[in-house]
GUBA-810066 format. One line per 4 residues: number of its first residue (from 1); for each residue x, y, z of C-alpha. Coordinates in Angstrom, 3 decimals. Layout:
NUM) X Y Z | ... $
This chain:
1) 27.116 9.831 18.043 | 29.371 6.805 18.566 | 27.377 3.621 19.143 | 28.533 0.607 21.109 $
5) 28.540 -2.669 19.205 | 28.729 -6.040 20.922 | 30.991 -8.890 19.860 | 30.903 -12.411 21.244 $
9) 32.037 -15.895 20.276 | 29.938 -18.773 19.009 | 29.898 -20.539 22.375 | 27.111 -18.128 23.395 $
13) 24.561 -20.268 21.492 | 22.499 -17.292 20.310 | 19.813 -17.756 17.635 | 20.735 -16.243 14.270 $
17) 17.658 -14.041 14.142 | 18.511 -12.479 17.509 | 22.117 -11.901 16.436 | 20.895 -10.068 13.342 $
21) 18.232 -8.027 15.105 | 20.605 -6.795 17.818 | 23.567 -6.268 15.451 | 25.784 -8.678 17.410 $
25) 29.035 -9.817 15.792 | 29.740 -13.507 16.452 | 33.301 -14.804 16.066 | 33.258 -18.589 15.505 $
29) 35.311 -21.013 17.534 | 36.980 -23.880 15.706 | 35.873 -27.533 15.792 | 38.457 -30.198 14.963 $
33) 38.245 -33.849 13.937 | 41.872 -34.897 13.691 | 43.347 -32.743 10.921 | 39.917 -31.641 9.698 $
37) 38.866 -28.242 10.991 | 35.518 -26.463 10.750 | 34.291 -23.115 11.915 | 31.633 -23.543 14.572 $
41) 28.316 -23.535 12.740 | 29.646 -24.953 9.471 | 28.393 -28.418 10.412 | 24.725 -29.035 11.102 $
45) 23.887 -31.006 14.232 | 23.282 -34.093 12.091 | 26.598 -33.703 10.249 | 28.479 -33.149 13.510 $
49) 27.132 -36.286 15.184 | 27.618 -38.322 12.022 | 31.314 -37.450 12.145 | 31.433 -38.300 15.861 $
53) 29.849 -41.701 15.217 | 32.070 -42.480 12.243 | 35.280 -41.733 14.153 | 38.140 -42.279 14.513 $
57) 38.761 -38.840 16.008 | 37.011 -37.350 19.007 | 35.971 -33.741 18.362 | 37.997 -30.964 19.910 $
61) 37.646 -27.209 19.951 | 40.000 -24.257 19.885 | 39.654 -20.522 20.301 | 39.556 -18.026 17.432 $
65) 42.919 -16.520 16.575 | 44.007 -13.058 17.623 | 43.859 -12.054 13.953 | 40.218 -13.065 13.590 $
69) 39.276 -10.903 16.571 | 41.381 -8.019 15.228 | 39.479 -8.183 11.951 | 36.102 -8.205 13.697 $
73) 37.045 -5.294 15.959 | 38.616 -3.366 13.086 | 35.488 -3.413 10.945 | 33.415 -1.969 13.768 $
77) 35.950 0.635 14.909 | 36.497 1.777 11.320 | 32.726 2.280 11.069 | 32.897 4.657 14.032 $
81) 31.780 2.326 16.825 | 33.230 1.416 20.199 | 33.205 -2.304 20.967 | 32.355 -4.487 23.949 $
85) 33.441 -8.112 23.525 | 32.009 -10.777 25.832 | 33.687 -14.199 25.714 | 33.229 -17.717 26.994 $
89) 34.850 -18.322 30.381 | 38.609 -18.018 30.274 | 38.919 -20.904 32.749 | 38.045 -23.401 29.992 $
93) 39.016 -21.618 26.783 | 41.738 -19.358 25.430 | 39.127 -17.179 23.717 | 39.279 -14.401 26.311 $
97) 43.064 -14.288 25.966 | 42.840 -14.074 22.150 | 40.249 -11.315 22.268 | 42.212 -9.383 24.909 $
101) 45.396 -9.557 22.830 | 43.490 -8.307 19.780 | 41.929 -5.444 21.726 | 45.339 -3.943 22.599 $
105) 45.637 -2.550 19.082 | 42.473 -0.448 19.533 | 43.142 1.147 22.910 | 40.057 2.307 24.781 $
109) 37.833 1.768 21.748 | 37.531 -1.950 22.524 | 36.859 -3.538 25.899 | 36.842 -7.311 26.570 $
113) 34.940 -8.974 29.417 | 35.121 -12.613 30.515 | 31.531 -13.769 31.098 | 32.767 -16.547 33.428 $
117) 30.073 -18.693 31.814 | 29.250 -20.559 28.627 | 26.377 -21.359 26.289 | 23.230 -19.408 27.099 $
121) 24.679 -18.362 30.474 | 27.136 -16.391 28.360 | 24.388 -15.539 25.894 | 22.172 -13.841 28.489 $
125) 24.994 -11.408 29.264 | 25.527 -10.733 25.571 | 21.821 -10.062 25.034 | 21.646 -7.652 27.954 $
129) 24.654 -5.732 26.641 | 23.357 -5.637 23.051 | 19.951 -4.350 24.139 | 21.589 -1.651 26.251 $
133) 23.766 -0.671 23.301 | 20.669 -0.380 21.116 | 19.217 2.022 23.689 | 22.214 4.290 23.192 $
137) 24.174 3.617 26.386 | 27.874 4.400 26.254 | 30.632 1.791 26.629 | 31.089 2.218 30.371 $
141) 27.384 1.822 31.064 | 26.971 -1.160 28.744 | 29.991 -2.892 30.285 | 28.748 -2.189 33.795 $
145) 25.323 -3.613 33.004 | 26.874 -6.775 31.526 | 28.980 -7.281 34.638 | 25.922 -6.927 36.878 $
149) 24.065 -9.526 34.826 | 27.124 -11.786 35.102 | 26.861 -11.722 38.901 | 23.214 -12.797 38.690 $
153) 23.657 -15.572 36.103 | 23.542 -19.229 37.125 | 24.018 -22.346 34.989 | 23.479 -26.004 35.916 $
157) 24.321 -28.874 33.567 | 23.318 -32.551 33.812 | 25.684 -34.988 32.099 | 24.530 -38.438 31.047 $
161) 28.149 -39.629 30.836 | 31.562 -38.223 31.756 | 33.336 -39.798 28.774 | 33.106 -36.806 26.428 $
165) 34.192 -34.435 29.188 | 37.222 -36.617 29.883 | 38.212 -36.851 26.216 | 37.689 -33.133 25.633 $
169) 40.431 -32.245 28.101 | 38.836 -28.953 29.204 | 37.894 -30.034 32.737 | 41.081 -31.669 34.003 $
173) 40.642 -30.195 37.487 | 37.184 -31.751 37.762 | 37.901 -35.149 36.209 | 39.750 -36.923 39.075 $
177) 36.791 -36.731 41.439 | 34.310 -37.678 38.700 | 36.436 -40.624 37.603 | 36.756 -41.996 41.145 $
181) 32.999 -42.016 41.612 | 32.249 -43.342 38.124 | 34.426 -46.402 38.695 | 32.129 -47.646 41.429 $
185) 28.745 -46.089 40.729 | 26.527 -45.465 37.707 | 25.981 -41.816 38.397 | 24.987 -38.680 36.555 $
189) 26.865 -35.581 37.663 | 25.244 -32.176 37.907 | 27.737 -29.406 37.244 | 27.581 -25.693 37.922 $
193) 29.982 -22.848 37.238 | 31.759 -21.125 40.114 | 33.912 -18.115 39.208 | 34.085 -19.352 35.636 $
197) 35.162 -22.888 36.577 | 33.022 -25.966 35.960 | 32.468 -27.581 39.348 | 30.747 -30.694 40.622 $
201) 27.494 -29.586 42.214 | 25.940 -32.956 43.006 | 25.644 -36.606 41.970 | 22.418 -38.418 41.132 $
205) 21.674 -42.069 40.456 | 19.148 -41.432 37.684 | 18.672 -38.955 34.856 | 15.245 -37.907 36.141 $
209) 16.583 -37.161 39.609 | 19.313 -35.058 38.049 | 16.760 -32.919 36.236 | 14.704 -32.608 39.415 $
213) 17.809 -31.480 41.327 | 18.451 -28.734 38.786 | 14.832 -27.548 38.977 | 15.106 -27.295 42.770 $
217) 18.260 -25.207 42.481 | 16.619 -22.872 39.974 | 13.552 -22.539 42.188 | 15.774 -21.217 44.985 $
221) 16.835 -18.346 42.728 | 13.344 -16.882 42.493 | 12.399 -14.409 41.258 | 14.192 -14.837 37.923 $
225) 14.090 -12.499 34.946 | 15.439 -14.911 32.287 | 15.289 -18.678 31.866 | 16.663 -21.040 29.239 $
229) 16.971 -24.777 28.775 | 19.760 -26.087 26.572 | 20.279 -29.643 25.424 | 22.352 -31.963 23.275 $
233) 20.311 -34.384 21.155 | 17.428 -34.633 23.618 | 14.654 -32.152 22.795 | 11.938 -34.012 24.688 $
237) 13.618 -33.923 28.140 | 14.486 -30.277 27.481 | 10.880 -29.382 26.647 | 9.634 -31.361 29.663 $
241) 12.079 -29.452 31.870 | 10.873 -26.127 30.476 | 7.240 -27.037 31.126 | 8.038 -28.141 34.686 $
245) 9.975 -24.940 35.377 | 7.152 -22.816 34.008 | 4.673 -24.518 36.329 | 6.903 -24.614 39.415 $
249) 8.078 -21.001 39.081 | 4.841 -19.534 37.622 | 6.982 -18.348 34.732 | 5.553 -17.942 31.218 $
253) 6.465 -21.020 29.190 | 6.649 -18.959 25.995 | 9.448 -16.875 27.535 | 11.697 -19.841 28.317 $
257) 14.315 -20.248 25.613 | 14.726 -23.922 24.627 | 17.454 -24.718 22.122 | 20.102 -27.242 21.225 $
261) 23.601 -26.144 22.026 | 26.217 -25.970 19.308 | 29.306 -28.004 18.598 | 31.402 -26.359 21.331 $
265) 29.478 -27.702 24.325 | 28.457 -30.851 22.434 | 32.109 -31.775 21.828 | 32.914 -31.731 25.529 $
269) 29.646 -32.810 27.120 | 28.259 -35.500 24.804 | 24.641 -36.432 24.022 | 21.657 -36.258 26.378 $
273) 22.986 -33.222 28.210 | 20.407 -30.833 29.643 | 21.356 -27.495 31.150 | 19.330 -24.717 32.701 $
277) 20.476 -21.100 32.834 | 18.763 -18.441 34.890 | 19.307 -14.774 35.605 | 18.017 -13.656 38.989 $
281) 16.060 -10.433 39.132 | 18.073 -7.535 40.471 | 17.315 -6.519 44.022 $
């Protein structure tokens, strides 16, 4: 019997052991420092930030090529599988467009879905699809399940500074309002994602208030079936946030995923970012 296999890109921030266990294929995005290019994951966190600190180039990212997706899809189709590919939001990356162009060659054997999210908000959808595929669901059912999880996925991100977001160039629609406020106030913006677009959710004067604002928003989503805390170079605030969420939501602390995001989000968000992703329970 044909089995569905799930493909995603490296922006999903999935742990390697989970990727292996669920037979997920991860296509790496590209990280650039001037003319130097690296596949996402080639640099450790320490190596990445060392290059950021040394300059002179600010890191940038780009989507995988159509050819890279064609190769990934081809291996799986040749092995007798159908493929569901779930990508980072197409509102901030060309990855969905690359994957969609590659899928044309394979007809109805490959389907591509825009998760309208990023990092573990994307990752939760990938995990749900991969688990369904492991249970033997067909492509239509796996895709339908992923889309339902997408509608129930929420992601909030606290930035310590807007400088990396401005330099990264992936949030040009958002930057004018952030820049106007930043000129007069020392603020920390809380972002969320609306229809795949990063949006300004709220502004806070202190880092702690920003984290508290995110926890309040997550609390309003109860009951939740999945929770994760992501961070950039700040494990202690991330762990503190996980503990607070566990207590406030009566959610098992051991089931909250806490991990550092990869180079993709780090390049555009900068250090001391904390984000919380949650999937609401279905009604």
